[in-house]
N, C-alpha and C positions, 0 to 999 in steps of 0.2 A: 512368847508362847503362841500368840495368835498368828504371827507371821510364819512360824514353823508349821502350824496346822494348815494354813493356806497353801504353803509350799507342798506339803504331803498330798493335799487334796488335788492340787493342780497336776502333780506328778501322776497320780492315779488316773485322772481324767485324760491326761495326755497319752498314757500307755494304752488306755482303752480305745481312744480315738485313732491312734496310730495303727493299732492292731486291726480294728474293725474296718478302716478305710484303706488298708494297705492293698494296693492293686496286685501284689504278688501272692496274696493268700486268700483262702476261702475257708469258712467253717461250716461243717455239717454236724448237727447235733441230733442224735437219735435217742428219743426218750421212750422207753418201753414201760407201759403200765398195764399189768396183767397181759392180755394177748393183743393189746392195741399198741401200735408204734406210730409216733409222730416225729417226722423229720423236719428240722428247721435248717435252712441254708442261708448263709449271709456272705456277700462278696461286695467289693467296691463297685460302684456303677461303672467306673472307667475300665476296671478289669473285666467285668461282664461284657461290656460293649465291645472291647477289643477281641475277646474270645469269639463272640457271635460274628463279628466282621470277618474273622479269619475262617470260621467254620462254614459260614454261608456267604462266600464271596460274590455269589450271583444275586444276592438280595439287596435291593435298595431300601435300606431301613428308613430313610427319610420319607418314603412313600407309604409306609405301613401304618395302618390304623392302630390305636392302642390295643384293641382286641387281638389283631393279627400279631403284633409284637409280643404280647404276653403269651399267646399260644406257642409261638416260635421259641420263646425263652423257656417255657415249661417243658416243651418237647425236647429241647437241648439237654436240660437237666436230667429228665427221665431216661433219655437215650444214652447218657454217659454215667449211669449209676448201676452198678452190679453188686447185689448183696445176696449171699446165701447164708442161711442159718440152719445148722444141723443137716447140711446137704440139700436143703430145699430153697428154691428161688423165692426171694421176697420182692414183690412188686410195689411201685409207687402208684397209688390210686389218685384220689381227688387231690388237687393241688391249687395253690393260689400264689400270686406274685404281688409284691408291693415295691414300687419304685420310689426311692427317695432321692434327695439332691446328691448325696454322696454314696449311698449304700442301697443295694438291692436285697430284699429278703423274700424267701420262698418258704412255703410250708406245705407238707404232704402228709396224708394218712397212708400207712402201709397196709399191705395185705396181712392176714393173720400171722402172728408170731407165736412160737411155742412158749410155754411157761418156763421150761428149762432150756438154757443154752448150753450146748456141749462144744460146738465149733461155730465159728463165724469167718466168712471170707468176704472181703470188701475190695472193690476196685472202683475208683472214681476218676474217670478220664476227663471230666469237665475241666475246662480252663487250662489244660495242658498245652493248648495253642499259645498261651502266654509264657514267654521265656522265664525260667527259674520259678515257675509257680509251685506253691505248696498248699496242700489241703489239710486242715486239722479235722479229723473225724473223731467225734466224741460220742460215747455211749453211756447212757444212764439206765442201768438194769437193776430193778428192785432196790432202788435207792443208792446203788454203788456206781460211781462214775469213773471213767478212765478215758484216755484219748491216745490217738496215734497220728503220726505225721506221714502223709502220703506225698511223695515227691518223685522226681526223676530217678532218685537213687533206688527206690523200690518199685519202679514202674507204676506208681500210683495205686499200689495194691498191697494187701497184707492178709494174713490169716491168724486167727486167735483161737485159743482153747480155754475152756471154762471149767471151774469146779465150784459147786455151791454158789453159783451166781457171780463168782469172782474170776477175773482173768488170770489164768495160770501161766500161759505161754504165749509169747508174741513172736512171730517169725521175723518181724522187723522191730527193732528197739524204739522206744518212745524217746523223743528228743525235743525239748521245748527251748533249748538254748538259743536257737536262731531268732526267737521272738525278741530277745533283748537287743539284737542288732537293729531291728526296725524302730525301737523305742529310745535308744541311747541318745541319738542326736536331738529329738524334740525335748527330752527330759533335760539335757544339758542346757539347751537354749532357754527353757523356762526357768531353770535354776539361776542362770547367769542374769537374766532379766530381773528376777526377784531380788537377788542379792545386790545388784547394782542400784536398785531403787532404795534398798535399805541404807546404802552408803550415802545416797543423796539426801536422805531424811534426817 
């Protein structure tokens, strides 16, 4: 029983780590609370640096100070994010960046958002410099959450219609099946290692 619990726990942690640090994916999570929007962005450090190197080929990143690097990174995210709600442009205002060993996290406050959403159009061009990149855009609106995958297939953009705070129509279907591709190999490796140790004991 104990070994089964440990296996399940390791599997969950492996999935989370493989997804969070996957250089081919980024997550954008927009939480709307009354008229305030907070956008959280997460991407692997390797994927972020690769995109910046390609987007700013003239910049020598090794010579940038920490402040200069963070400003460049924040400007890159802001310049490659286009969101309209009910036909009105939403701006990313104050933002911050946290560099980790493996993952980069950013947080922004948005300009005012309406209490009622009828339509939403989102385009996120960030990281498209990285081949086969996909962005998961998640929205939490009045406690109801949903997500969409932005990729080369939909030109990194989609539009959504709402009714009673719920998503009614998506121009591009949601598809999370690809996430299992990134986690299958690490899960199998963890499982084999655990079961081989059981045989030895």
